[in-house]
ROKOLFI-748996 format. One record per residue (C-alpha): residue number from 0; residue in three letters; x, y, z. Coordinates in steps of 0.5 Angstrom, whole numbers, padded with zeros to 4 digits. Each point is the difference from the previous one (the first is absolute). Last residue first. Example, Ala and Ser with C-alpha at 12.3 -4.5 7.8 and 13.67 -1.06 7.14 Angstrom:
<pts>
PT:1:ser:0027:-0002:0014
PT:0:ala:-0002:-0007:0002
</pts>
This chain:
<pts>
PT:299:ile:-0026:-0009:-0005
PT:298:arg:-0004:0006:0003
PT:297:pro:0000:0005:0005
PT:296:ala:-0007:0003:0002
PT:295:asn:-0004:0005:-0003
PT:294:ile:-0006:0000:0005
PT:293:thr:-0007:-0001:-0002
PT:292:pro:0001:-0008:0000
PT:291:asn:0000:0001:0008
PT:290:leu:0000:-0008:0002
PT:289:ser:0007:-0001:-0004
PT:288:phe:0004:0005:0003
PT:287:asp:0000:-0004:0007
PT:286:tyr:0002:0003:0006
PT:285:val:0002:-0002:0007
PT:284:leu:0001:-0007:-0001
PT:283:glu:0003:-0003:0006
PT:282:gly:0007:-0003:-0001
PT:281:gly:0003:0002:0007
PT:280:val:0004:0005:-0004
PT:279:asn:-0006:0003:-0002
PT:278:phe:-0003:-0001:-0007
PT:277:val:-0002:0004:-0007
PT:276:lys:-0002:-0003:-0006
PT:275:leu:0001:0003:-0007
PT:274:phe:-0004:-0003:-0006
PT:273:gly:0002:-0004:-0006
PT:272:gln:-0001:-0007:0002
PT:271:asn:0005:0002:0006
PT:270:ile:0004:0006:0002
PT:269:ile:0002:-0001:0007
PT:268:trp:0002:0006:0005
PT:267:ile:0002:-0002:0007
PT:266:glu:0000:0006:0005
PT:265:asp:0005:0003:0005
PT:264:thr:-0003:0007:-0002
PT:263:glu:0007:0002:-0002
PT:262:gln:0003:-0006:-0001
PT:261:asn:-0005:-0002:-0006
PT:260:tyr:0002:-0007:-0001
PT:259:ala:-0001:-0002:-0007
PT:258:phe:-0002:-0006:-0004
PT:257:asn:-0004:0000:-0008
PT:256:ser:0006:0003:-0003
PT:255:asn:0005:-0005:-0001
PT:254:asp:-0004:-0003:-0006
PT:253:arg:0003:-0007:-0002
PT:252:leu:-0003:-0003:0005
PT:251:asp:-0007:0000:-0001
PT:250:val:-0004:-0001:0006
PT:249:gln:-0007:-0002:0001
PT:248:tyr:-0005:0000:0005
PT:247:asn:-0007:-0001:-0003
PT:246:pro:-0004:0005:0005
PT:245:ile:0005:0003:0005
PT:244:ala:-0001:-0001:0007
PT:243:ala:0003:-0007:0001
PT:242:ala:0006:0003:-0004
PT:241:ile:0002:0003:0007
PT:240:pro:0000:-0007:0003
PT:239:his:0007:0001:0002
PT:238:tyr:0005:-0005:-0001
PT:237:val:0004:0000:0006
PT:236:val:0007:-0002:0000
PT:235:pro:0003:-0003:0006
PT:234:gln:0003:0004:0005
PT:233:gly:0008:0002:0000
PT:232:pro:-0001:0006:-0003
PT:231:thr:-0007:0002:-0001
PT:230:ile:-0003:-0002:-0007
PT:229:cys:-0007:0002:-0003
PT:228:ala:-0001:-0004:-0006
PT:227:tyr:-0006:0002:-0006
PT:226:asp:-0004:-0005:-0004
PT:225:his:0000:-0004:-0006
PT:224:lys:0006:0001:-0004
PT:223:gly:0003:0004:0004
PT:222:val:0001:0007:0004
PT:221:thr:0005:0002:0005
PT:220:trp:-0001:0004:0007
PT:219:leu:0006:0001:0004
PT:218:val:0000:0001:0008
PT:217:gly:0006:0005:0002
PT:216:asn:-0006:0005:0005
PT:215:ser:0000:0005:-0006
PT:214:leu:-0002:-0005:-0005
PT:213:val:0005:-0004:-0005
PT:212:gln:-0003:-0001:-0007
PT:211:pro:0001:-0006:-0004
PT:210:arg:-0001:0001:-0008
PT:209:his:0001:-0007:-0001
PT:208:ser:-0003:-0007:0001
PT:207:phe:0001:-0007:-0003
PT:206:asp:-0004:-0005:0005
PT:205:ala:0003:-0004:0006
PT:204:val:0002:0006:0004
PT:203:ile:0006:-0001:0003
PT:202:his:0002:0004:0006
PT:201:glu:0008:0000:0003
PT:200:phe:0002:0003:0006
PT:199:val:0007:0003:0002
PT:198:asn:0002:0002:0006
PT:197:gln:0005:0006:-0001
PT:196:asp:-0001:0004:0006
PT:195:pro:-0003:0005:-0004
PT:194:leu:-0005:-0005:-0004
PT:193:ile:0001:-0003:-0006
PT:192:ala:-0007:-0003:-0003
PT:191:leu:0001:-0004:-0006
PT:190:tyr:-0006:-0001:-0005
PT:189:arg:0000:-0006:-0005
PT:188:ser:-0005:0000:-0005
PT:187:cys:-0002:-0007:-0004
PT:186:cys:0001:-0004:-0006
PT:185:asp:-0004:-0006:-0001
PT:184:met:0002:-0006:0005
PT:183:lys:0003:-0007:-0003
PT:182:lys:0007:0003:0000
PT:181:asp:0000:0002:0007
PT:180:ile:-0001:0006:0004
PT:179:ser:0000:0004:-0006
PT:178:gly:0003:0007:-0002
PT:177:thr:-0002:0007:0000
PT:176:ser:0004:0005:0004
PT:175:ser:-0002:0006:0005
PT:174:leu:0004:0005:0005
PT:173:trp:-0004:0003:0006
PT:172:ile:0004:0004:0005
PT:171:val:-0003:0001:0007
PT:170:ser:0000:0005:0006
PT:169:asp:0005:0006:-0002
PT:168:asn:-0004:0004:-0004
PT:167:tyr:0000:-0002:-0008
PT:166:leu:-0002:0002:-0007
PT:165:thr:0001:-0003:-0006
PT:164:ser:-0005:-0006:0001
PT:163:cys:0001:-0007:-0002
PT:162:phe:0007:0000:-0001
PT:161:tyr:0003:-0005:-0005
PT:160:his:0003:-0007:0001
PT:159:gly:0003:-0005:-0006
PT:158:gly:0006:-0001:0003
PT:157:gly:0001:-0003:0008
PT:156:val:-0002:0004:0006
PT:155:gly:0005:-0002:0005
PT:154:ala:0005:0006:0000
PT:153:tyr:-0004:0005:0004
PT:152:leu:0002:0007:0002
PT:151:ile:0006:0000:-0004
PT:150:val:0003:0007:0001
PT:149:pro:0002:0006:-0004
PT:148:asp:0004:0005:0002
PT:147:ala:-0002:0006:0005
PT:146:asn:0000:0007:-0001
PT:145:asp:-0007:0000:-0003
PT:144:ala:-0004:-0007:0000
PT:143:val:0001:-0006:-0004
PT:142:lys:-0003:-0007:0002
PT:141:trp:0001:-0006:-0004
PT:140:leu:-0004:-0007:0000
PT:139:gln:0003:-0005:-0004
PT:138:gly:-0004:-0004:-0005
PT:137:gln:0006:-0003:-0004
PT:136:gly:-0002:0006:-0006
PT:135:asp:-0001:0005:0005
PT:134:leu:-0004:0003:0004
PT:133:leu:0000:0008:0003
PT:132:leu:-0003:0003:0005
PT:131:leu:0001:0008:0001
PT:130:ser:0000:0004:0006
PT:129:his:-0003:0007:0001
PT:128:asn:-0001:-0001:0007
PT:127:pro:-0004:-0007:-0001
PT:126:gly:0001:-0004:-0007
PT:125:ala:-0002:0002:-0007
PT:124:ala:0000:-0006:-0005
PT:123:ile:0004:-0003:-0005
PT:122:asp:-0001:-0006:-0004
PT:121:val:0005:-0005:-0005
PT:120:tyr:0007:0004:0002
PT:119:glu:0007:-0001:-0003
PT:118:gly:0006:0002:0004
PT:117:lys:0003:0006:0004
PT:116:cys:-0005:0004:0003
PT:115:lys:0003:0007:0002
PT:114:arg:-0002:0003:-0007
PT:113:tyr:-0007:-0001:0003
PT:112:leu:0000:0004:0005
PT:111:glu:0003:0006:-0004
PT:110:pro:-0006:0000:-0005
PT:109:val:0003:-0002:-0007
PT:108:glu:0000:0006:-0005
PT:107:glu:-0004:0000:-0005
PT:106:val:-0007:0002:0003
PT:105:val:-0006:-0001:-0005
PT:104:leu:-0005:0006:0000
PT:103:lys:-0006:0002:0004
PT:102:thr:0003:0006:0002
PT:101:arg:-0003:0000:0008
PT:100:thr:0000:-0008:-0001
PT:99:asn:0007:-0001:-0001
PT:98:ile:0000:-0007:-0004
PT:97:trp:0005:-0005:0001
PT:96:lys:0002:-0007:-0003
PT:95:phe:0002:-0007:0002
PT:94:leu:0001:-0006:-0004
PT:93:val:0000:-0007:0000
PT:92:glu:0003:-0005:-0005
PT:91:asp:-0001:-0005:-0005
PT:90:glu:-0007:-0001:-0002
PT:89:arg:-0001:0008:0002
PT:88:val:-0003:0003:0006
PT:87:ile:-0001:0007:0002
PT:86:lys:0000:0003:0007
PT:85:ile:-0001:0007:0002
PT:84:trp:0002:0004:0005
PT:83:leu:-0004:0006:0001
PT:82:leu:0004:0006:0002
PT:81:gly:-0003:0006:0005
PT:80:gly:0006:0001:0004
PT:79:ala:-0003:-0004:0006
PT:78:asp:-0001:-0007:-0005
PT:77:glu:-0005:-0002:-0004
PT:76:phe:-0002:-0007:-0001
PT:75:cys:0001:-0007:-0004
PT:74:ile:-0004:0003:-0006
PT:73:lys:0000:-0007:-0004
PT:72:asn:0002:-0003:-0006
PT:71:gln:-0002:-0008:0000
PT:70:tyr:-0007:0000:-0005
PT:69:thr:0005:0004:-0005
PT:68:leu:0005:-0005:-0001
PT:67:ala:0005:0005:-0003
PT:66:gly:0002:-0003:-0007
PT:65:leu:-0001:0006:-0004
PT:64:glu:0001:0006:0004
PT:63:trp:-0006:0003:0004
PT:62:glu:-0002:0007:0000
PT:61:ile:0002:0005:0006
PT:60:val:-0003:0006:0001
PT:59:ser:-0007:0000:-0003
PT:58:glu:-0005:0006:0001
PT:57:phe:-0007:-0001:0003
PT:56:arg:-0005:0006:0001
PT:55:his:-0004:0003:0006
PT:54:gly:0001:-0003:0006
PT:53:asp:0008:0000:-0001
PT:52:tyr:0000:-0007:-0003
PT:51:phe:0007:-0003:-0001
PT:50:asp:0001:-0005:-0006
PT:49:ile:0006:-0006:0001
PT:48:gly:0001:-0004:-0006
PT:47:glu:-0004:-0004:-0006
PT:46:gly:-0004:-0005:0004
PT:45:thr:-0001:0005:0006
PT:44:val:0003:0002:0006
PT:43:leu:-0004:0006:0003
PT:42:trp:0002:0005:0004
PT:41:ile:-0005:0005:0004
PT:40:leu:0002:0007:0002
PT:39:gly:-0002:0002:0007
PT:38:arg:0007:0003:0002
PT:37:ser:0002:-0006:0005
PT:36:asp:0000:-0005:-0006
PT:35:gln:-0007:-0004:-0002
PT:34:phe:0002:-0007:-0004
PT:33:thr:-0004:-0004:-0004
PT:32:gln:0002:-0006:-0003
PT:31:tyr:-0001:-0005:-0006
PT:30:val:-0005:0004:-0004
PT:29:his:-0002:-0003:-0007
PT:28:asn:-0003:0006:-0003
PT:27:his:0006:0002:-0003
PT:26:ser:0004:0007:-0001
PT:25:leu:-0006:0004:0004
PT:24:gly:-0002:0006:-0004
PT:23:asp:-0008:0000:0001
PT:22:lys:-0001:-0005:-0006
PT:21:thr:0005:-0004:0003
PT:20:thr:-0005:-0001:0005
PT:19:tyr:-0003:0002:0007
PT:18:asn:-0005:-0001:0004
PT:17:gln:-0002:0005:0006
PT:16:val:-0003:-0001:0007
PT:15:glu:-0002:0004:0005
PT:14:tyr:-0002:-0004:0006
PT:13:phe:-0005:0003:0006
PT:12:ile:0001:0001:0007
PT:11:gly:-0006:-0002:0004
PT:10:glu:0003:-0007:0003
PT:9:gln:0007:-0001:-0001
PT:8:ala:0002:-0003:-0006
PT:7:his:0005:0006:-0002
PT:6:gly:0000:0007:-0004
PT:5:asp:0003:0003:-0007
PT:4:ile:0003:-0001:-0006
PT:3:ala:-0001:-0008:0000
PT:2:leu:0004:-0001:-0007
PT:1:gly:-0003:-0006:-0005
PT:0:met:0004:-0003:-0006
</pts>
């Protein structure tokens, strides 16, 4: 695993990158997700559990129980009180746990906001103004806030959907599912954009894709087996020529660590063929670590 410790891709600013493995204390070499909390600590969802990194050392906080589908587990978001909301997927159920980022301990008491939610949910996300967004098994989209009962924002989604992003403003909520347009077509990805006026736009990516990233402007990027796709609500899917800038381009869909959006710098980070490449949100290549072999760039 490679962590970018400092800097971004603008001209004249240097990246400092360090690679870490289990030899350095990481619980597992396969990292499915990284998450930086409000205090600067980096949390990692690995094949063994959840670790945190304080800039000097790794420490394990949660170990996955037998039967957990580790590649689907994730840190959903950090709330205003410093709690990390964790989604844990098993073969027959979805569980949620919470970690206090200050004590670095699992919290046994269920947060009050979640106690207001009656029912079973398959995914959870942070909504605007400290509210909570939830998807139940029937695909109903719920919102719960302080001093208010849970309300259904949208009831027509259908089962099998999940949140594409865990943080939203008031502009758009993106949901995803997999399916097939017809029996003759291979598996494809469906993305639903739900707008504040409850207008809903469905977009079909004719290539199995994963790792969707919602940018600050509400546009969604996702990676497929052959290329990267850019989706604006209500507009045709644009298969971005970002791959043309990457020699010998190929995507390994088994690896979730090859595509990320850096919201702080508004950049898209791609690890391909072992090297990190940085693009702006327009798809232009800004920095390519493979062109500078003297830099200890992150590798898969």
